[in-house]
C-alpha positions, -999 to +999 in steps of 0.1 A: +116-623+697+080-635+692+053-630+717+026-654+729-009-641+725-039-656+742-072-646+725-104-654+743-132-657+718-104-662+693-125-683+669-149-654+663-148-626+638-123-602+654-103-630+671-097-650+639-087-620+620-062-609+647-049-645+650-042-646+613-023-613+614-003-624+644+006-658+629+016-642+596+042-621+614+056-650+635+038-647+668+025-677+688-012-677+694-035-696+717-072-695+709-095-699+738-131-703+727-163-723+735-172-725+698-208-714+705-209-689+676-217-696+640-185-698+619-161-707+648-152-741+635-147-727+599-125-699+612-103-723+632-098-746+602-089-715+581-063-705+607-049-741+610-043-742+572-020-712+574-003-717+608+030-735+616+022-766+637+040-751+668+025-716+664-012-721+670-029-738+699-067-742+702-083-746+736-120-754+738-129-736+769-153-711+785-144-679+803-166-690+831-141-718+838-117-699+860-093-728+866-088-737+830-085-700+820-059-695+848-038-724+836-039-713+799-030-677+808+002-686+827+025-684+796+008-656+778+026-623+771-006-606+758-042-615+765-068-601+741-102-606+758-129-608+731-151-636+744-185-622+752-223-625+750-228-598+723-265-592+718-286-567+738-318-586+731-303-619+744-291-601+775-327-590+782-340-625+777-312-642+797-296-617+820-279-642+843-261-659+814-252-624+801-237-615+835-218-647+839-202-645+805-195-608+803-189-596+839-178-628+857-159-639+826-139-607+824-132-609+861-118-644+856-096-631+828-082-604+850-076-627+879-058-652+856-036-624+844-029-611+880-019-646+891+004-654+862+041-656+870+047-627+847+014-608+843+006-602+807-007-572+789-046-573+788-066-557+760-103-556+766-130-552+739-156-530+755-184-512+738-199-478+731-230-491+748-214-481+782-225-445+774-262-455+773-289-436+755-272-402+760-306-386+763-291-353+775-270-348+744-288-326+719-293-342+685-304-324+652-324-342+625-313-336+589-325-350+556-307-384+557-293-385+592-292-373+628-262-354+641-249-341+674-257-304+679-225-297+698-201-326+695-184-321+661-156-347+670-180-372+685-183-386+720-152-384+741-140-408+768-151-383+794-188-387+785-206-399+816-212-437+817-248-448+818-251-486+815-284-494+797-297-530+794-282-561+810-256-561+782-246-526+789-243-534+826-223-565+821-199-551+796-197-519+816-188-538+847-160-555+828-149-522+814-145-507+849-129-538+863-102-538+836-095-502+842-093-506+879-070-537+878-044-513+863-049-489+892-050-514+920-028-542+909-006-525+883-017-547+855-010-534+820-046-532+809-062-513+780-099-507+774-112-502+739-148-489+737-154-502+702-180-489+678-194-508+648-166-531+636-171-549+603-153-570+578-146-605+564-153-635+586-182-617+603-215-636+603-236-607+615-270-612+629-299-588+632-290-580+668-253-576+663-230-568+635-255-548+614-232-540+585-225-576+579-261-586+585-274-562+559-248-575+534-256-611+541-293-606+540-292-587+508-270-613+490-290-643+503-325-628+498-334-627+535-358-600+547-344-568+562-362-549+589-351-513+597-360-504+633-368-467+635-364-444+604-330-456+592-315-422+598-297-432+630-260-427+626-231-449+636-193-446+630-181-479+614-146-492+615-131-518+592-115-548+610-079-541+598-081-506+614-092-521+647-063-546+647-039-517+640-052-501+672-045-533+691-010-535+678-004-498+686-015-503+722+009-532+726+037-513+710+030-483+732+019-501+763+038-478+787+015-450+775-016-471+770-016-491+803-046-481+824-062-461+796-096-461+780-099-454+743-129-449+721-122-468+689-144-464+659-144-448+625-150-413+639-168-385+621-153-393+587-167-428+587-201-421+602-231-432+582-269-435+586-277-471+590-301-473+561-309-438+547-272-436+536-259-472+539-288-485+519-280-465+487-243-473+491-250-511+493-275-508+464-249-491+443-223-518+451-248-546+443-263-529+413-299-534+424-326-522+447-329-539+481-364-542+496-367-534+533-396-531+558-397-507+588-405-515+624-407-495+656-377-480+673-359-504+697-356-493+734-324-474+741-315-471+704-293-440+701-302-415+673-264-410+669-233-425+681-199-413+668-167-419+686-143-391+693-111-409+684-086-381+690-072-396+722-062-428+704-048-407+676-027-386+699-015-413+723-013-444+700-004-428+667-034-445+653-060-435+627-085-454+605-072-460+570-100-479+552-129-457+539-164-470+542-170-479+505-137-498+502-144-517+534-180-526+524-168-538+490-143-561+506-170-575+529-194-580+500-167-600+482-161-622+512-198-628+518-203-639+482-174-664+485-187-676+519-223-681+507-210-699+476-189-722+498-219-730+520-239-740+489-211-763+477-209-780+511-247-787+513-256-824+509 
């Protein structure tokens, strides 16, 4: 029996990829999106080309619209809440907008689920930014990267929360609301504190989606600025691996309900953002990529690597796609997307 999935922000990078997967296996999908992000219209057209007429519904709506969201949620079996304001810099410039979308929007999703005749499973895309700058965690500098002095497996879910920036506060508020709605109301909610997700259909920008941004900039000749020394380390996760985690949580919801999981590439998929990623991208493209360097950005962590052992143990999940394979797939998609843009220009 097929399920009905509601994906807020479903026209975006993660949402469109998940919708395509769900539709391919016979699920019904409702996309709820305000179409404010680049590529949203293109993603929905791509989905409509492959979906059965009765399998995909598209609702142009905003998560700040509680009444519409509540109406759309009534028939959902699973809600995947991806809609968000995603850039730290934007949150600093427009903190009220950031709060209304991320904190109030998440509250609206939870209330819509709580008020549904049969409350759905709710998956929430949180962020590793809820851990803040982690200034008290010792870091060691090496030739091409920083590393934790005493966290060989990365940062566990028990790391103290320290919301930094309006974005960190708004996403963190949503993170804790989602967790608490399981405790107080018995909703089957799951929090994923996601690291750097990358893959096809991602139109990364300088402030968000750095892997895709570097690929897009390198292929389109745009300038690349590295803030800091380029040795800061992140664990990257290919989109298909993230979607496997979503599927695993739904399949094991009796275990996952009320839980928080760090979801990233973990130590085996950690890479310095330019000191190591740059040479990898240059090898894939077969040429040097010029960059300039700027000052460190406030709150930028020298290292963030997720400890993913809890998800491995409880969900039976582990990343499958190595970094080079994933980046090559992304490069291929960006080349095709840029060529399509050129063909469509008047």
